[in-house]
C-alpha positions as CSV (number, residue, x, y, z in Angstrom):
1,M,4.0,-3.3,-0.4
2,L,2.7,-4.9,2.5
3,S,5.4,-3.4,4.7
4,K,4.8,0.1,3.5
5,L,0.8,-0.3,4.4
6,L,1.9,-2.2,7.8
7,L,4.2,0.9,8.2
8,T,1.4,3.6,7.4
9,L,-1.3,1.8,9.5
10,A,1.4,1.5,12.6
11,V,2.0,5.2,12.7
12,I,-1.6,6.4,12.4
13,I,-2.1,4.3,15.3
14,I,0.8,5.5,17.3
15,A,-0.4,9.3,16.4
16,V,-4.2,8.4,17.4
17,V,-3.0,6.9,20.7
18,Y,-0.6,9.8,21.5
19,L,-2.9,12.5,20.7
20,Q,-5.7,10.8,23.0
21,K,-3.2,10.4,26.0
22,R,-2.3,14.1,25.5
23,K,-5.2,15.5,25.5
24,L,-6.4,13.2,28.5
25,A,-3.4,14.8,30.4
26,E,-4.3,18.2,29.5
27,Q,-7.5,17.8,30.7
28,R,-6.2,16.3,34.1
29,A,-3.9,19.2,34.5
30,A,-6.6,21.8,33.8
31,A,-8.9,19.9,36.4
32,H,-5.8,20.0,39.2
33,P,-3.4,22.4,38.3
34,N,-1.3,22.3,41.6
35,R,-1.3,18.5,41.7
36,P,1.9,17.0,40.4
37,N,1.3,13.9,38.1
38,P,2.4,10.8,39.4
39,E,1.6,8.8,36.4
40,H,3.9,10.7,34.0
41,T,7.2,8.9,34.5
42,K,5.1,5.4,34.5
43,T,3.4,6.2,30.9
44,D,6.9,7.7,29.6
45,S,8.5,4.3,30.1
46,S,5.4,2.4,29.0
47,R,5.2,4.8,25.9
48,R,9.1,3.8,25.0
49,F,8.5,0.3,25.4
50,Q,5.7,0.1,23.3
51,A,7.3,2.5,20.5
52,W,10.5,-0.2,20.5
53,L,8.3,-2.7,20.7
54,L,6.3,-1.4,17.4
55,V,9.4,-1.0,15.6
56,L,10.9,-4.5,16.3
57,V,7.5,-5.6,15.2
58,I,7.7,-3.9,11.9
59,I,11.3,-4.7,11.1
60,A,10.4,-8.6,11.7
61,V,7.5,-8.3,9.6
62,S,9.7,-6.7,7.3
63,S,12.2,-9.2,7.0
64,L,10.0,-12.1,6.3
65,I,8.6,-10.4,3.8
66,Y,11.6,-10.0,2.0
67,A,12.7,-13.4,2.7
68,W,9.8,-14.9,1.5
69,Q,10.0,-12.8,-1.7
70,W,13.7,-13.8,-2.1
71,Q,12.8,-17.4,-2.0
72,A,10.3,-17.4,-4.1
73,E,13.1,-15.2,-6.8
74,Q,14.8,-18.1,-6.2
75,Q,12.8,-21.1,-7.1
76,E,13.7,-22.7,-10.0
77,L,11.4,-23.6,-13.1
78,T,11.3,-26.5,-15.6
79,V,10.3,-24.9,-19.3
80,L,9.6,-27.2,-21.8
81,L,9.7,-25.3,-25.4
82,Y,7.8,-27.0,-28.0
83,R,9.2,-26.3,-31.4
84,D,6.4,-25.9,-34.5
85,N,7.2,-29.4,-36.0
86,G,6.2,-30.9,-32.5
87,S,8.8,-33.4,-31.7
88,E,10.4,-33.9,-28.2
89,P,10.5,-30.5,-26.2
90,L,13.7,-28.6,-25.3
91,V,13.9,-28.9,-21.6
92,Y,15.3,-25.4,-19.9
93,R,16.1,-24.8,-16.2
94,V,15.3,-21.3,-15.1
95,P,15.2,-19.2,-12.0
96,R,11.9,-17.8,-11.3
97,K,13.2,-14.3,-11.4
98,Q,14.5,-14.5,-14.8
99,F,11.3,-15.9,-16.6
100,A,9.0,-13.3,-18.5
101,T,6.3,-13.5,-21.2
102,R,8.1,-14.5,-24.6
103,S,11.5,-15.1,-23.0
104,F,13.8,-16.2,-20.5
105,T,17.4,-16.8,-19.1
106,T,18.4,-20.5,-18.2
107,V,20.5,-21.3,-15.1
108,D,23.8,-21.7,-17.5
109,G,23.3,-18.0,-18.6
110,I,21.4,-18.6,-22.0
111,Q,18.9,-16.1,-23.3
112,V,15.8,-17.6,-25.1
113,Q,13.6,-15.8,-27.1
114,V,10.0,-17.8,-28.2
115,S,8.8,-17.0,-31.4
116,A,5.0,-16.8,-32.0
117,N,5.1,-20.6,-33.3
118,E,6.7,-22.0,-30.4
119,R,4.8,-23.1,-27.0
120,I,6.1,-23.4,-24.1
121,E,5.1,-25.2,-20.8
122,V,6.0,-24.1,-17.5
123,I,6.7,-26.7,-14.7
124,G,6.8,-25.2,-11.3
125,L,4.8,-22.3,-10.9
């Protein structure tokens, strides 16, 4: 979600800067119609560099966000399941992405449904 927001913001900024530069160039050309524009090649290469730099920054930020999300999903939680009789809890290791409100799948592939009279305690959130 954050990467989409950053991309949208970057596109808006590029469009505003481009339109402002274009408007200034048109005003200069209208003021001096016979004079060639010596800044034309300099601004084109500068714009190209800025565009590629922006693309690289967006790719880097998106990659970092994806890596952080993946790392968070791979985090292993310890789930203690207390039965209704109050004895020793059952201990499960669960990947974070496999943990839901009333059910989870352990590292070993066991699917556990928690009933209404059982209590769970999650360590590692």
